[in-house]
N, C-alpha and C positions, 0 to 999 in steps of 0.2 A: 246420525240422521242429518242430512244437509239442511242448513238454515241460512237465512239472510242475516248477515252480521248486524247486530244491534249496537247502538252506541255504548261504548264502555264508560263506566264512571271515571271521572277525572282522578288521577292519582292523588292520594292523600298526603304523600310525602314529597320531598324534594321541590321546594319552591324554586323560583328562578335563582340560579346559582350565583348570579352577579348582582343580586339585590341585597344590600345591607339593611338591617333594621332601620326603619325610617326615623330620622331625627330632623325636625323642622322648626326653626325659629318662627314664632307667630309674628305677623307683621307689626301688630301694635305692642309687642314686647320691646320694640326698639323706640327709644325716645324721639329719634328723628321722625318716625312715622306718626307718633302721637302728636307732636307739634304741627307737622304738616297737615294731619287730619283735622286738628282744631282750627287751623288757619282756613282750610278749604270750607269747613262747616260754617264758620263765621261769615266768610265771603258769600256763600250761597244763601245765607239768611238775609244779609244786608242788601244784596243786589236787587232782588225783587221789590224790597221795600223802597229802595231809591227810585227804581223804574216806575213804581206805582205812584210816585209823588209824595211819599210820606215826609214829614218834617225831618230836617237834617239831624236833629237831636236823637231821633230814633235809630237811624242807621249809621250815623257818624261814629259812635262808640264801638259799634260792631266792627267797622272797618279798622278802627284804631287797634282793637284787640287782635284782628287778623294780622295787622302789621307786626305787632309785638310777638305773637306766638310763632309766626312763620319766619320772622326776620331776625330774631335775636341770635340764633345760632350762626347764620351766615354773617351777620354783623360782627359777632365775636371772632369768627374765623378770619374775617377780613382785617380786623384790628390786630390780631396776632400776626398775620402776614405783614401788616404795616410795620409792626414792631421789628420784624426781620428785614425791614427796608425793601419790601416788595408790595406792589399794589395789584390785587387780583380782582376777579370779577365778582367775588362775594360782596366786598365792600362797595364796589361800583354799582351793583344792582340795588343795594339798599339805599345808597345815596340817590340814585336815579328815581327809585320809588318815593322817597321822601321829597325829592324835588318835584315830582309830579303832584304829590299831595299839597305841596306848598303853593302851587299855582291853580289849585282847585280840581285837579284830575285825580281825585282820591281813589275812584274805582280802578283806574288804569294801574296806579301804583300797587294797589292791593292784589290785582290779578298777577302782576309781575312777581310779587312776593310769594303767592300761592304756587305759581309754576316753578319757581326756583326751589321752594321748600319741598315740593313733591318730587322733583328730580333728585334732590339729595336723599330723600327717604327711600326711593327706589334703589338707588345705588347702595345704600347701607343694607337694605334687605337682601339684595343679590349677593353681597359679600358675606352676610351671615349665613345664607342658605348654602353657599359653597363650602363654608367652614363646617356646617352641619354634616354635609355629605362626606367630606374628607374624614371627619371623626367617625362617622358611621361605617366607613369602609373597614376600619379596624375590627368591627364586630363580625366580619366575614370569617375571620379565624376563630375557632372554638376557644372557649375560656379554659378548658381542661383537656388533657390527653391521657391515654392509658400507657404508662411506661412499663416495660418489661424489665425485671431485675435479673441478675445473673443466675439465681436459683429457679427461674421460670415463673415466679410469682408476679402478680400485677399490682400496680398502684396508680391511683388517679392523682395527677399533679397539674398545677397551672401550666399552661403552655409557655408562659414566660420563664418557668424554671427549667425547661428542657435545655440540655447542653449538647454541644456537638459530640457525636458518638453514641448518644442514647438510642435505644431501640423502642419504638412505640408500636402499639397495635391499633389498627384502624378497622373497625367492623363495618359491615355493609350499611350504607345510609348515613355514615358519619362523615363529618368534615375532617380533613387532614390538618393536624395541628402545627406542622413545621415543614420547612423545605428539607428534602432528603432523597434517598434512593430506596427502592423496594429490595428487601433482603429475601423475602419469601412470600408466596401467595400470588394470586392473580385477581385482577379486578378491572373495572372500566371506570375511569375517573372523568367527571365533568369538570374541565378546566377552562371553561369559557371566560372566567374572571381574569385569567392570565393571558391566554393566547387568542381567545375569540373563536376557537374552533366550534363548529355547530354540533358536532357529535362527541360523545364520550370517547376517551382514548384508552385502549387496552394497555394495562400496566402489568409487566412481568418482572421477575428479578433483574436488577440492574437498571431499571428505568427510573428517571427522575420524576418526582412529584413535588407539588407546591402547597404551601399552607393556604387554607381557605378554600381549596377545591373540594368537590364532593365525591366521595367514593360511592360506587354503585353496588353491585352484587360482588361478593367475594371479600374475604378478609385479607389485609395486607400487614406485613411486618416491615417497618420502615426504619432505616438508620438516619438519624438527624444529621444534616450536613451544614446547617446554618443556624445561628442564633436568631431568636424571634425579631430582634431589632434589625437584622440584616435580611429578613425574608423578602421575597418578591412583593408580597402585599405591602409590607412596611415601606419598601422602596417606592412603590406606586404612590403611597401617601406623601412621602417626602418629595417626589418629583412634582406632584400636583401643587403642593405648597410652594416649592421653590419656583416653579414656572409662574404661578400666580403673583409671587412677590417680585420676581425679576423681569416680568414682561414689561416692555417699555410703556411708560405712562401714556394713556390715550386721552386725547383732547379733541374737542370739536374745532373746526377750522377757525372760528372767530376767537376761541380761547388761546390760540397760538399767537395771536397778535394783540391780545387784551392788555398785556403789560405796557407795551409802547403806546397803545391807544389811550389807556387810562392815564398814564403819566402825561401824555401830550394834552389830553383834554383838561386835566387839572391845572397844568401850567398855563394853558391858553385862557382858561376861565379867570385865573388870577390876573393875567396880563390885561384882559379885557376890562377888568375892574380897576386895576392899579394905574395903568398907563394914562387913560383919560383923566383920572383923579389927579395924577401928578402934573398934568398940564392945565389944571384949574377947573376941570369939569365938576358939576354938582355931584354930591355924594349919592343922592337919590337916583339920578339919571345913570350914573356909572353902575350902581348896584343893580338897577333894572336891566341895563344892557347885559351885564355879566350873568344875571339869572336867566335872561332870555337865551344867551349863548349856551349856558349849561344845558338848558332844556333841549334846544335844537341840535346840540352836538352830543347829547347823551346817547349811550349805546342801545337804548330800548329797541329802536327799529332794527338795528344791526343784529341784536340777539334774536328778535322775532323773525328776522330774515332767515336765520339759521334753523330755528326750532320747528316752525309749522311744517315745512316740507318733510323733515325727518320724522316728526311725530305722525304726520298724515300717512307717510309710507309705512310706519310701524303699524298703524291701525288697519291700513289696507291689507298688509301682509297677514295680520292677525285674523282677518275675516276669511283668509284663504288657507288657514291652518299653519301659519308660521309665526312663532313667538320670537320676536327680536327684543332683547332685554334692555336696550337703551338706545338713545339717539347716537351715541358714539359708535355703537356696533353697526347701526344702519349706515352710518357714514363710512365705516371701515369696509363693509361688504363691497362697496363699489370700487375699492382700491385694489382688490385681490388680482393677482396676475398669474397664479399657479394654484392647482388644486390637488389634494391627496385624499383618497377615499379608502375606508376600510372595506373588507369584503362581506363577512358574515353579518347579516342584519342591516347592512347598508346597501350594497349592490344586490345582495340576495335577501330573501325573506327571513332567513334564520331558522327555517323549519325543513328538515329533510323530507323529500318526496321521491316516490318511485318514478324513475325517468326511462328505464329500459326494461323490457320483458323479452328474454332471449331463450325460449325453449330449445333444447337440442333436437335435431330432426329424428335421431334414433329413439327419442323418448315417446314420440307419438302424441305429445301434449300440445294443446293450444296455449296461447298466451293467457287466456282467462283461466284455464285449468291449472297452469303453473302457478299463477298468482293465488288462486283459491287454496291450493295445497300449502303454499308458503304461509298464507294468512292463517290457515287453521293451526299450523305448528307455532306461529308467532303470537297468536291471540292472547295466551296467558302472560306473555312477557310485557314488561313496562319499559324496555329498552327503546330509545328513540328510533332506531332502525325498525324494530318490530312495530312500533306505532305507525311508521310510514307505510309498511307493507299492509297492515290492517286497514289503514285509512284508504289506501289505493283500492283494496277489494271492496270496501264499503262504498266508495264513490262510483264504482262500476255496478253496484247492486248485485254482486256475485253471491251465489249460494255456496256457503263455506261449510265443509264437513266439520263435525265435532272432533275434538282431539282428546286423547287420554295419555297417561304416563308421561306428562310433560317433564323435561329436564333441561337445565341450563348450565353452561360452563362459561364463566366470565372470560371475555376476550376471544372466545371461539364460536359459540352459537348455541342453538337449541335443538332438541329432538322431541318428537311426540308421535304417538301412534294415531294415524289417521286412516280410517276405513280398513283397519287391519294391517296397514303397511307402516313402516318406520320412515317418517319424513324428518330430514335434518336440514337446517338452514343455518348458514354461518360463513365464517371467513374462509375463502378458498384454500389458502395455504395451510390452515390449521384444522380445518373441519374433519377430514377423514381420520386423522391420527388422534385427535384430542377429545372427541365427544363420546361419552358412554352411551350405549344404545340399549333400549329396552329388550328384554328377553322375548324370544318367539316372534320375530318379525315375519309373520306369515301373511301372504296376500290371499286374495280370494281364490287363487288357483293353487294354493299350497305354498310351501317354503320357496323363497326366491334365492337362488344361488348366484353369487357373483363369480361367474366363470371367466376363465381367461379369454375365451372367444368374445363374450359380451363386452368385457373391459376393453379388449383391443378394438372392438367395433366402435365403442364410444370415443376412445381417446385417439384413435389413429385417423379419424375422418379428417379430410382436408378442410381448409377455411370455409369452403362453400357448405360443407356438411356440418360445420359448427363445432370444431375442436374446443374443448373446455378452456384450455390454456389460451387459445387464440381469442375466444370471446372475452375472457377475463381481461386479457391485455388490451383489447380494443375498448372495453368499457372503462377501464382505469385510465387509458390514454386520454379519454375525454373528460377526465377530472371527476368521474363518478366513483362511488364506493361499490365494489363488486361483491355480491352476495351469492354464494353457491347453494343450490337446492339439490338434495339427494333423496332418492326413494329407495329404501332397502339397500343402501350402500352404493347405489349407482347414481352418478350425476345426471340430472334431467333438465337443468336449465340454470341460467344466470340472471339475477336481477341487478339493475343499476340504480343506485340511490344517490341523490345529490340535493344540495340546498338550492331551491329553485330561484332563478334570477328574477329580480323585479321586472315587471313588464316595461317600465319606463327607464330602465338602467341604461340601455344603449343610447337612447335619445338624450338622456341627461348628460352622458359623457360627451356626446357630440356637441351639445349646446354649450357646455362648459369649455370645450376646446375652442369653439368659435368666440366666446366672450373673452377668454384670457389669451388666445393666440398660442396656447401650449396644451398638449394633451395631458390630462390628469395622470397621476401615478397611483399605483395600488400598494397600500401598506397593510399587511395582514399577518396574523400569527398562524394562519392555516398553512397546510403543507404546500410546497411549490407546485406540485402537479395540479391540485384543485385551483390554486390561485391563477396559474397560467391558463387553465381552461376558461375560467370566468373572464379573465382579462382579454383573451382572444375573442370571446363572444361579444364583449361590449366595446372593443376597439381601443384598449389600453396597451401600450407597448412597454412602459417601464413598470416592472413588477418587483416588489421586495416582499418575500414570503418568509414564514418561520420566525417572525419578529416578536420579541418580548417587548413590554411597554417601554423600557429604556431604549430599545433599538428604534422604536417609532419616534421618540423624542429626538434621538440623534439625527434621524432623517429630516425632521422638521428644522433642527438647527442648521443642518447642511444647506437646506433651501434658503434659510434666512441669510446665511453667510454668503450665498450667491446673489444676494440682493433682491430676492423674491418675496412677495407678500403672499403667504401661503394660506389658503383656506383648507382646513381639515374637516372631513365629514366622517363621523363614527357613531357608535352606539353603546359600547361596552365599557366596563371598568378599565379594561386594558387600553382603551382609547383615551381615557381622561387626561393623562399627562400630556399627550400630543395635542389634545383640544386646548388645554391650558397654555401650552407653549406656542401655539400657532398664532399668526397675525389675527385670524378669526377662526373660531371653532363652531361647528354646527352639529347638533346631535339629532338622531332619529328618535322621535318621541314615544312611539307606541311600544317598542321593545327595548328602549334605551334604559340603561342602569341609572339609578338615582345620581350617582357621582357624575356620570357623563352629562345628564340633563342639567345639573347645577353648575358644572364647570364650563359647559359650552356657552358661547355668546348668543346663540340662537338655537331654537328647537323646532324641528319639523313635526308638529303635533299629530298630523294625520298620516305620517309615514309616506307622504307622496314625494318621492325623490325629485320629481320633475319641478317641484316648486323652488329648488335651490337656484338653478339658473335664472328663473323668473325673479327671485328675490335679489340676486346680484344686479340684474338689469334694472329693477325698480330702485335699488340703492343708487345706481349711477344716474338715473333720472332725477332722483331727489337731490343729488349733489349738483346737478345742472340747475335745478330750481334755486338752490342755495346761492349759486353764483349770480343768477338773475336777480334775486332779491337783494343781494349785497350791492349790485350795481344800482338798483332802484334806490336803496337806502342811501348809498353814497351820493347819488345825484341830489336827492332831497337835502341831505345834510350840507353838502357843499353849497347849494344855492341859498339855503336859509342862513348858513354861517356867513357867507359873503354879503348877503343883504344886511345882516346885523352889524357887520364890521364896517361896511362901506356907507350904508345909510342908517336909518332908524327902523328897525323891524318891530312893529307893535307886538307886545307879549302875547295877546290873544291869537294874532295871526301866526306867530311862531309856534304856539302850542297846536294850532289847527294844522299847520304844515307838518309838524312832527307827528301828530296823531294820524294825519292823513297818510303819511308814508308807512306808518305802522299798520294801518288797515289794509293798504294796498299789498304790502308784502305778505301779510297774514292771509288774505284771500288768495293770493297767488299760490302760496304753499298748500292751502286747503284743496287745491285742484287735484292733488294726489290721493284724496279720499275717494274719488270717483272710481267706479268699476272699470271705466275705460282705461284708467292708468294701469291697472293690473293686466288687462287684456293686451295693452300695448307693450308692457314689459315682457309678458310671456311671448308675444310675437317677436320682439327683439331677440329674446333668448333663443328662439327657434330659427332666427335668421330670416323672418318674414316681416312684412309690413302689416301692422294691425289696423 
């Protein structure tokens, strides 16, 4: 009896195949986070007390404790660097903070300590979370496997004990324990962890399979071809770790000149003190002049010239669904001059959908009737293609007949009795020969014979009449998966199923092309035909398909060798090594694997691909603000230093000028917090004036 399809319950098995068991370091499990948190808390308690006019003895010790808790680690790191004959920003910031406190600017120095400690804590947390995900990835591979012995008996062994040449049995719903080849059986394996393909891949004898991938229906006997330490999953882990360790150290612009600036400032301060003293000047005057010089020449304003624009841009991007993990990342985003994108889950939504309904003219079926019959036969199946067909019928509100005698053959398709007829749905090249059919396929008018005349009529029709082979070829040429529908042994139509393109994919590719001056490239593990179809639809010319994770890393290294700063956008475990190796990696957040999210430098939380070019444009604007601020800070420092050297700069006036420059550059950077800044960046990405 026909009914409108109801929602099916969500499958109880098979979670996302590229999601490892979650291991996450808690923020306050890290000592850096605990010390930074203590410093921030003490500062937030002391600040309102000071502003309210409370006695200094009430808030002074709190500020002192904030200095100690937030500054001891940077100070220790700076002293260690000094022992190695280098002078870095850690020690310089602590000295500047202490100098500010020495001249009465206790709150300013404490704020500098809190900012610096918080930055270090966030960096430590990001590193720990990445390590968590890398370790968790190994849990994708099962702990044990069923090994078949020579006498046909089975034994359960740890996957680490499997040796090359062993034969293992993988039952339906189990994860494959080792890389190898199928000896016997047929099944459909979800290998998105390795290739990123959106649909399970049919596996027959002779086909290669990978550890950590998920077997669907059908049992497989597999010969082990690689040791566990050499499996593709293990190599992904190794590649992520190697890329993270060997990736060129990243620094903010000001940190690149900190060494020379720091040494120059220390030498100049000593000279300002010693030279007048050598010519008979008073000790107190020389010391006061040197202290004033150290204050006005200190890098506080320069550091704040860099951080507020970048932090404001991070906050603004966060409001629009983009998580940028550090100021370094925000700066690097504006430097990219080439882009590589993954296909499945990045340019596409990662969920197969029915895109074509092609009933044969000889069948007399409408598109809706063809879809209803296919959905009736597929409804009991949990295969992703079956879900796509059923969802398409549900979205159209079709009345779908009930099905009986359902049968499924992995890699081929399904059959069911629908309204007394035998409906088969499956792979065109394997369907007719490979599916068992229920007995007594009688229609309402009696038994249906597949006569030579009818077969000839169906298969001999010209392209206008809908030849099955021609329709299948046309659908597949467009990058779709063709699914044949038969009724009582006769083909009645073809369905096209594909991973739907994101609505903003083409516009994003165009915007990235305009920003970088070079069209993005497509790096995917999917088959070349599907990759080429998607690339053509969004305007990408350079396509590399059928790539394993190491191939994607090789492509990234190739771009680096050509002198390009590559932005890689992906979402899966198989993208993680490339995200780690790239100049900047961006992960799609909603469907992204844990490893990709932790490895990437930035995450598109809401899965809005169009935010990527806006983020790049915002980063470039933040960099321009940094340059503006550095000019402002440099002018103030130059004027105040010259005043102190040529004449006598009163210490309070020097502090006022120093703090004034800090306030100016801080307020200038905060302009990027406004909504107008994001609107303008989005307009620049689209090539329009906001």
